[in-house]
C-alpha positions in Angstrom: -0.2 -0.1 -0.1 1.5 3.7 -1.1 1.1 6.6 1.6 -1.4 9.2 1.0 1.5 11.6 -0.4 3.0 9.0 -2.5 2.9 10.0 -6.3 1.6 6.7 -8.5 4.8 5.5 -10.5 4.2 5.2 -14.7 5.7 2.3 -16.2 6.6 2.4 -19.7 6.2 -0.7 -21.8 9.1 -2.2 -23.2 9.4 -4.2 -26.8 8.8 -7.7 -24.7 5.1 -5.9 -23.8 1.8 -6.6 -25.4 -1.4 -5.5 -24.8 -4.5 -7.2 -24.0 -6.3 -8.0 -26.4 -9.7 -5.9 -26.7 -12.6 -7.9 -28.2 -15.1 -5.0 -29.1 -18.6 -5.6 -29.8 -20.2 -6.2 -33.3 -23.7 -4.8 -31.9 -26.6 -7.4 -31.0 -26.6 -10.4 -33.2 -28.8 -11.0 -35.8 -31.7 -13.1 -34.8 -33.6 -13.5 -38.2 -31.4 -13.9 -41.4 -32.6 -11.2 -44.7 -34.5 -14.2 -46.2 -36.8 -15.4 -42.9 -37.5 -11.9 -42.0 -38.5 -11.1 -46.1 -40.6 -14.5 -45.3 -42.1 -13.2 -41.9 -43.4 -10.1 -43.3 -45.4 -11.5 -46.6 -46.9 -14.6 -44.0 -47.8 -11.8 -42.4 -49.0 -9.5 -45.1 -51.4 -12.1 -46.6 -52.8 -12.4 -43.0 -53.6 -8.6 -43.2 -54.3 -8.7 -46.6 -57.5 -11.2 -46.2 -58.6 -9.6 -42.7 -58.3 -5.7 -44.4 -58.6 -6.0 -47.9 -56.1 -4.5 -50.3 -57.4 -1.4 -49.4 -57.2 -1.5 -45.7 -54.4 -3.0 -45.2 -51.2 -0.1 -45.0 -47.1 -0.6 -44.2 -48.0 0.9 -41.1 -50.0 -1.8 -39.8 -48.0 -4.7 -41.4 -45.0 -3.2 -40.0 -46.6 -3.2 -36.2 -48.5 -6.5 -36.7 -44.8 -7.6 -37.2 -42.9 -5.6 -34.6 -40.6 -4.1 -37.2 -40.2 -0.4 -38.1 -41.6 1.3 -40.9 -38.3 2.0 -41.8 -36.9 -1.9 -41.9 -40.3 -2.7 -43.2 -39.2 -0.6 -46.3 -35.8 -2.0 -46.5 -37.5 -5.0 -48.2 -40.2 -3.4 -49.6 -40.5 -0.4 -51.1 -43.9 -0.1 -51.4 -47.5 -1.6 -50.5 -47.7 -2.5 -54.0 -44.2 -4.4 -53.7 -45.4 -5.8 -50.8 -48.7 -7.5 -52.5 -46.3 -8.4 -55.4 -44.4 -10.9 -52.7 -47.6 -12.0 -50.8 -49.1 -13.4 -54.3 -45.6 -14.7 -55.4 -46.0 -16.6 -52.1 -49.3 -17.2 -52.4 -48.5 -19.1 -56.2 -46.1 -21.4 -54.2 -49.2 -22.1 -52.0 -51.0 -23.1 -55.4 -48.4 -25.0 -57.0 -45.3 -26.7 -55.7 -42.8 -25.4 -58.5 -40.1 -25.2 -59.9 -39.5 -29.1 -58.8 -36.0 -30.5 -58.3 -33.7 -31.0 -61.0 -32.8 -34.8 -60.2 -36.3 -35.7 -59.3 -36.9 -39.1 -60.4 -40.6 -40.4 -59.7 -43.8 -41.3 -62.1 -45.4 -38.4 -63.5 -48.4 -38.6 -61.5 -47.0 -38.9 -57.8 -44.6 -35.8 -59.0 -48.5 -34.1 -60.1 -50.3 -35.0 -57.0 -47.0 -33.1 -55.0 -47.2 -30.3 -57.6 -51.2 -29.7 -56.6 -50.9 -30.2 -53.4 -53.3 -32.7 -53.2 -52.4 -33.9 -49.6 -52.2 -30.2 -48.2 -53.2 -30.7 -44.6 -55.8 -28.7 -43.7 -54.8 -25.5 -41.7 -52.9 -24.5 -44.7 -56.0 -25.4 -47.2 -57.5 -22.7 -45.1 -55.3 -20.5 -45.5 -55.2 -21.3 -49.1 -58.9 -20.8 -49.4 -58.9 -17.6 -47.5 -56.8 -15.6 -49.8 -59.0 -16.9 -52.7 -61.6 -15.7 -51.6 -59.7 -12.3 -50.9 -58.7 -12.5 -54.2 -62.4 -12.5 -55.7 -63.5 -10.3 -53.5 -60.9 -7.7 -54.5 -60.4 -7.7 -58.1 -64.5 -7.1 -58.1 -63.6 -3.9 -55.9 -60.2 -3.0 -57.2 -59.9 -3.7 -60.6 -55.7 -2.6 -61.0 -55.0 -5.6 -58.9 -56.4 -8.2 -61.7 -53.3 -7.8 -63.6 -50.9 -8.2 -61.1 -53.2 -11.3 -59.9 -52.9 -12.3 -63.9 -49.8 -12.0 -64.7 -47.8 -13.2 -61.0 -49.6 -15.7 -60.2 -52.1 -17.3 -62.9 -49.2 -17.0 -65.9 -46.7 -17.3 -64.3 -47.8 -20.6 -62.6 -48.7 -21.7 -66.5 -45.4 -21.3 -67.4 -43.6 -23.1 -64.6 -45.9 -26.0 -65.2 -45.3 -25.7 -68.8 -41.5 -25.4 -68.4 -41.8 -28.9 -66.1 -44.0 -30.8 -68.6 -41.0 -29.8 -71.3 -38.4 -31.7 -69.0 -41.2 -34.9 -69.3 -41.4 -34.4 -72.9 -37.3 -34.3 -73.0 -37.2 -37.6 -70.8 -40.1 -39.0 -73.3 -42.3 -39.8 -70.3 -44.7 -37.7 -71.8 -46.0 -36.8 -75.4 -47.4 -33.6 -75.7 -46.8 -31.1 -79.1 -48.2 -27.6 -76.8 -46.7 -27.9 -73.3 -48.6 -24.5 -72.6 -51.4 -25.9 -73.7 -51.3 -28.7 -71.4 -50.4 -26.7 -68.7 -53.6 -24.5 -69.0 -55.8 -28.1 -69.2 -54.1 -29.3 -66.2 -54.6 -26.6 -63.8 -58.1 -26.2 -65.3 -58.5 -29.8 -64.6 -57.4 -29.8 -61.3 -58.2 -26.3 -59.7 -62.0 -26.8 -61.3 -61.9 -30.2 -59.5 -61.1 -28.6 -56.2 -64.3 -26.5 -56.9 -63.6 -22.9 -54.9 -63.5 -22.3 -51.3 -66.6 -23.6 -49.2 -67.5 -26.2 -52.2 -70.0 -28.4 -51.2 -69.4 -30.7 -54.2 -67.1 -33.6 -52.2 -68.6 -35.4 -49.0 -65.3 -34.6 -47.9 -61.4 -34.0 -48.5 -60.8 -38.0 -49.6 -63.4 -37.7 -51.9 -62.4 -35.0 -53.4 -58.7 -35.9 -53.3 -60.0 -39.1 -55.5 -61.4 -37.0 -58.0 -58.2 -35.1 -58.2 -56.3 -38.3 -59.4 -58.6 -39.5 -61.5 -57.9 -36.3 -63.3 -54.4 -36.6 -63.6 -54.8 -40.4 -64.6 -56.6 -38.9 -67.7 -54.0 -36.7 -68.5 -51.5 -38.6 -68.3 -53.2 -41.5 -70.5 -54.3 -39.1 -72.8 -50.4 -37.8 -73.3 -48.6 -41.2 -73.3 -45.7 -41.6 -75.7 -46.3 -43.9 -78.6 
């Protein structure tokens, strides 16, 4: 212990001394990747659009429901229209599981059943039907959305399905001279068979799914390679 009047001694470092390593904080670690955050925003936006409609939904509401700032939302989506585009794209993947893995090698009927998600669980199916109801309602009230829904939804889905059919033609698993027409035919058959939200055309989901599989079988039989 030094005396009260004693001055502290300043020790100079020589060449053999080393400074202790100081670990600097890099700030708060990310709890979500950018892709995870984007997907979380899109999922919440879809629920909000269905609940409040397109006109009733604002970026402020979506940001609040996502527990993020509006500025954070705008770093991912520049406007409500961009957010709606992303929701339509996400819903497109709820309707058709495309694109497929490049190395997928399974019977065509099994893959088509997966593409059209015939065995989707009931919770996901209710979400899908709720969005379809929203689309039907909003298309009548907000006509400018029709072009977006067709371009990013129906037309894009048809193109992706036609590309998958092109691959099947190349592999000689089916024979069809116009794959875009074939894609339209499949979508008319399968989506028509689903009969829309709240349909009472079927006794139960199993009855409907048997019909959808018959539709797939009819398509494949009509396009078998010679």
